[in-house]
N, C-alpha and C positions, 0 to 999 in steps of 0.2 A: 812701278818700284822699279826700283835697279838692282842689278846682281850685285851683288856687295863682293863679287871677285873681278868683274870687267866692268862696272860701270855699264853695262847696256839697260835695256828697258826688256824685265821680264814680257814672255810672251804666254799669255791662260791658253789651256788647254786642256781636254778633256783627258785622265790618266786613265779611269777605270770609269766606269758606270756612275756618272752622279758627282766622280769625285773630280774636279777640275784645280788643275795645279798651275803655276808660273814657273815658265825655264827661261833660262839664259840661252838666247842663241849662238851666242859665244864659244862659251864653256861645257855648255851641257848639265848646268848644274841646276837644282830644282830646290824651289818655296814651297813649303806646307806649313797651311794655317795650319792651329789648334785642332788636334782631335783628327787632322786630316789621314796622319801618319794613321793611328788607331784604325781610322776606317778602311786604310787601304790593308792593312794586317787583317782586316775581318773580311774582305774580300778575295773569292776563288777565281777570281775572270783569266790570269795568266797562266798559261804551262808552262812551268817550270822543271818538269821531271828528268828531261835530260841534264839539270846543272844538279837537280839532287842524287844522281848516278854518280857526281863526281865527287871526290876526297877534295874537300875546302884547302887554298895555300896557304895556312896559319902562319905560318914561317915569318914568308915576304911581307904578308899584310900587315900582322904585327910590327916589324920594321917600319913598315912605310908610315903605321897610325901613329907609332913613336915619335916619326922625323914631323911629322905634319901637326903633333900635337903643341908644336911650340913654332908653329909655321906666326906670320903675321893677325891679330885679331882682325876680327870682320864686324861691321856694322850689319845691324837688321836691316834688311830691304824696309819693313813695315815701320819701325818706328826708330830707327836709326841711332839706336842705344846697341852700347856693345854685346857680342853675344859671348856664350861660354862655350868652349871645345866639351866634350866627352862624351867617350865611348858609348852606342848604344847596346845597353844591355853587358849580358854577361855573354862572352865569346862571339860577339856577332863580326867583332874586327871591323865595324864603319866607325868611325869618329865623326858626329855631326858636331852641329854649327845651332845649339839652340840659344832663343832669347828668352832671360826668365822674366819680361818684361810682359811682353805680347805672347809667349810661348809657342810662336814658330819658330820651324824649322828649316836650315838648308842643310842640303846635301847635297854634294861634289860625283860630275856624273857618274852615274854606273851605282853609286850608292844605294839609291833607292832599290834598284832590281835586286842587288846584294840582301838589301835587310829582306824581299821580300823570298828569297832562297833559302835566308837564315828561318824568317817565320816559316816557310812550307815544313824545312830540316825539324823545326823544332816540334811542328805538327803530327807529323807524322813518327818522330821519335816517342812523343807522349802518346800516341795510340799506340806502341807495338809495347811500351813499357805496359801500358791498361790491358792489352790483351794477353800478355805471356806471363811467365810464370811469377813476376811480381806484382803483376795485375790482381793473379787468382790469390795472392798474400794480404795483399792490399784489403782483398774483400772479405775477409778473412776478420777483419779489425772495421770495419765500417757499422754504424752503429743502424739499427733499423729505423727508420723514417715513421712518422704520425699514422701513416699508412700502410704500413708492412705491419703493425700492430696489432 
């Protein structure tokens, strides 16, 4: 497969245990096959605790994302069809190129790591909500399951 940015041959390498991704040796972009981003999201191998303590620079990232959204189209490294540019989730500040045909994802250099920090931050915030005031409030509205009757 060729990099959609540089045209270089992508190099396969292990990103996390049992997750192999293809990376461009020139630009550092990463190709993920369908389902690999979800597997990376579920894996907690890398330590991003230092990044979690820093406030994200959302204004600059939003500006860059808006500017990049109107860049040249990219063709899918897997099936050579045009990919769609779209933000990943709400608030991640990562604009990915997704292939609507083979469901692969192209991330520019550093964006995979940014998404991992986003996943960790979201997981941490969810845990804080569940253990705090709102979590106790939510527990008042939970219905007992069949085993609790």
